[in-house]
N, C-alpha and C positions, 0 to 999 in steps of 0.2 A: 860337653854342654848339650842340653836338650834344645833342639831347634824349635822355632816357632811354628814350623810347618806341621808338626805333629799335634799341635794343640787343637782340641775339639773335633778331631777326625777319628772315626772308629778304627780300631786296629784291623789288620788283615784277617784275623780270626773272626772278628765280628762281621766284617763284610762277607766273608765266606759263609757264615751261618745264615745271613740274609738271603744270599743267592742260592743256598742249598735247600730252601724250603720246597716242598713237593708241589710245583706249579701244575702238574697234571691233575691234581685234585680240584684245583680251581677250574681247569678246563672241563673236567667231567661234570662238575656241578653246573657250570654254565650251559653245557650241552643239554643236560637233563631238563633244566629250567626252560631252555629255548624250545625243545621239542614238546614239552608239556604245554607251554603257552600256545604253540602253533596248533597242537591237537585240540585244545579247548576252544580256540578261536574258530577252527574249521567245523567243530561240532555245533558251535553256536550259530555260525553263518550258514552252513550247509549240512545239516544233520543227515546222516545216511539212513535210508529206510531200514527198519528192523522190527523184530517182535515175533512171538510165536504164531504158528499157523492158526488162522480163524480166531484171532484175538482182536477185540475192538481197540486195543492199544497199538496193534501192529500196523505200521505204515508201508510195509513191503507188499509185494504182489499177492501174497497169500493171507493178508490180514483183513480185518473187517472194519478198519477205521473209517473207510469211506461210507459204509452202511450207517455207522453211528452218526457221522456228520450229516448224511442225507436225512436221517430221522430228526435230528435237531433242527435242521433248516425247514423241515415240514411241520414244525411245531410240536413234535413229540418230546416227551420226557425220556431222557436216556440216562440209565444208571449202569455203572460198572461195578459189579459186586465182587469184592475181594475177600469177604468173609466165607468160611466154610458153609456149605449148603445146609448141613444138619444143625448148624447153630445160628443161621441167619433168619431174620424175620421178614420173609417174602410174602407179599399180599397176593391173594388169589385173583385179583383183577389185573395183574401184570402179565407180560409176555416174557418168558425166559428163553434165552438163546444159549445153547450148549452145542457147539460145533467143534469137532476134532479135539475133545478133551484129553488131557494126559491120562486120567483114570477117573472112574466113577465108582465110589464105594457103595456097598449095599445100603448102608445107613443113609447115604445121600440119595440113592434111588428111592428109598422109602419116603423120604421128605418130598421128593418130586411127585410121587404118586399122590400124596396128600394134597399137594399144591394143585395138580391137575383135577383131581376129583372135586376139589372145592370151587372149580370154575376157572382155573388158570389155563394159559396157553403155553405149550412147550414146543420149541423148535430145536430138534436134536438131530445129530447125525454127523456126516463127514466121511473121511476115509476110514474103512474098516470099522463101522459103527457097532458091530455086534457086541463088543465088550462093554460099551456104555449102555446098550439097550438091555443087556442081561440084568442090569440092576432094576429095570422097569418091568420086563416081561420074562417069564421063564423060557419062552420059546419065541425069540425075536424073528422078524422077517429075514429071509436069506439075502445075502449081499455078495456080489461078485465084482472083481476089479474090471475097469474098462480098458479099452485099448489105447486110450490117450488120443490127443488131437481134438479138433473142433467137433462138438456135438450139438445138435439142435433138438429141443424138446418143446412139445406143444401140449396145451391142456386137453385132457380126455374126460374131465368131469367138471361140473359146476361147483364152485366154492367161493365164498367171499374173499379168500386170500388170493384168488386169481383174477380179481376184477381188473379188466383192461389188459390182461396178459394174453398175448397171442403167440409169442415165441420167446424161448429162453435158450441162451447159448452157454455151454459149459466146456470144460476141459476133458471130459470123458474119463474121469478118475474112477467111476464106479456106478453101479446101478443095482436096483433091487431085482434079484432073480425070482423071488416069490414074495408075495405081500402078506400072506397069512391072514386073509380076511380084511385087511385094511383097504381103504379106498385109494385107488390110483388117481392122482391129480395131474401129474406131469409125466409124459412118456416120450421116448425117442420117436421121431417122425416116421421111422421105418418099423416101429414095433406094433403097428396095427391099432385098431380101436379108434372110434371117432368121438367127437365131443358128446358128453353125456354118458359115455360108456365107461367101462373099466371098473365099476364099483364092485369090489370083491373079486375081481379077476386076478389070477396069478399069471400075469404075462410079464415077459422080460422087457427091459428097456426103460422101466420106470425109475425116475430119480426122486420124485416127491410123492409120498403116500401119507394118509392121515387116518387116525383112529380116535373115535370118541371114547372118553373115559370119565364116567360120572358127569359132572356139569362142565367139564373142560374138554380139551382136545389136544392130541399130540401130532405134530407135523414132523415127519421123518424124512431127512434128506440123505440120499445115497452119495451125493456129490455136492460139496459146499462151494465149488469154484464159481457158480453163477453169482454168488453173493459176495465174493471176495473182491479186493481192490482192483485187481487187474481186469475184471470182466463186468463189474457192476454197471458200467456205462453201455454195455452191449445190449442190443435187442431190447427186450422188456424186462431185463434183469432188475433194474431199479424199481419197477412197479411190483415185481414179485417180492422184493425186500420190504417195501412198504406194506404190501398186502399181508405178508407173514407177521409183521409187527402188530397187526390188528387195528381196531378202532383207535382214534386219537386219544381217547380216555385211558387207554392202557399204556402204562410205562413200559418202555423197552429195556429189559435188564439183561446185560451181557454178564454171564457168570465167569469172571476172570480168575476166581480162586482155583478153577480147574485147569488154568494155563500157567500155574506157578506163581501168581500174584497173591500176596498175603496182605492182611491189614497190619502193616508194620508201622511202628512209631519211633520217634527219636532218630538216632543214627542209622538204625536198620532200615528206615524209610528212604534213605538217600539212594538215588539211582546208582547202578553199577559204575558208569563212567566217572561220577563224582567221587566215589570211593577210591577208584584207581588214581584220580587226580590228587586226592589228599595223600595217598600213599607215596606217590612220586614226589610231592612237595616235601614230605617228611624225609625221604631219602636225600633230596637235594640239601635240606637243612643239616642232615648228619654229615654229608660231604663237606659242607661249609665249615662246620665245627671241627672236623678232622683237619681241614686245611689251616684253620686258625689255632690249632692245638698248641704249637710252640709258644705262641703269645700268651696262652692261658697257663703255662707252666711257671716255674720260679723265674724271677727277673735275672737278666744277664748281668754279670759283674761290671760295675762302672770302671772304665780304665782310669788309672791314676792321672790326676791333673798334671799337665806339664808345667815347667817353670814359666811364669809370666814373661812375655817378650820385653817389657819395660825393665824388669830387673836384670835380664841378661844384657840389655843395652847399657844400663848404669854400670854394671861390673866391668864391661869391656872398656867403657870410657875411663873409669877409675884406673884400670890397668894401664891404659895408654898414657894418662897424666903422670902416673908413678914413673913410668919409663922415661917420659920426657923430662921430669925433674931430675932424675939421676944423670942424664946426659948433660944438663946445664951445669950441675955441680962439678963434673969432671972437666968441663971446658974452662971454668974459672981457675 
């Protein structure tokens, strides 16, 4: 007789199938989701400084984000150009900043020459700047690496870009070993030369030289560290940054296409961390689907329904009455 205890309870096989599901997949999906959430939360609350060297987007020690913010607070128009130079519509009344570029093509150099000759101002240079300057000049000034450490530079010529500047401090990353006829504006304190001198002199220790070209002018930096985030607040570095930007009527344009930033649209415009976050979320979703896969398959066979308990009770009672009636007949 089928007992009432077996009614409505899954069979041992069914219970084993439930317990046999891959619990580790649930655990892995949970851990991925947890770490993803913690990473996004930490980036939102305390983003780490990052970015290419001498980029106005970079907030690390070698970036120019502080210069861009300083110019905005001073009432200047700041533009971060992400389009290629040879296809961009840059106005000659602006100031272009190109420091530590990844590369500068000849076509981009030709566009810069047109910009400067038309009255534009170009601030260019950084570490090993000869490659970028070759796109502008067939015979660029000579550059030599510095010994590192704190360096002090002072004006050796009068120029509107040096208004109020008495001392500039840098990291000693490099200097112009020869100026090739350009005017020396800033030189090391031990390089000789007094204020008002240095025009056309080929003396070592210079970090800022200038050359007129058409109606515009090119300012060449052998060391971009005085304008970077880590040192902008030192000495008169901030005054130098504002002076190089030019009059307030000039927009300060940071050419970010030369630091790897493009004019992306749609999904391609999403920042790298966001793309990684979506990829991890997709992985977590796949793990969840894999964990739920047994339920997405064919249904498990329903166990045969047991005999209702009331029917079993009635049959047992009928059997008992039948036996009792037989005993009474024998007694008579």
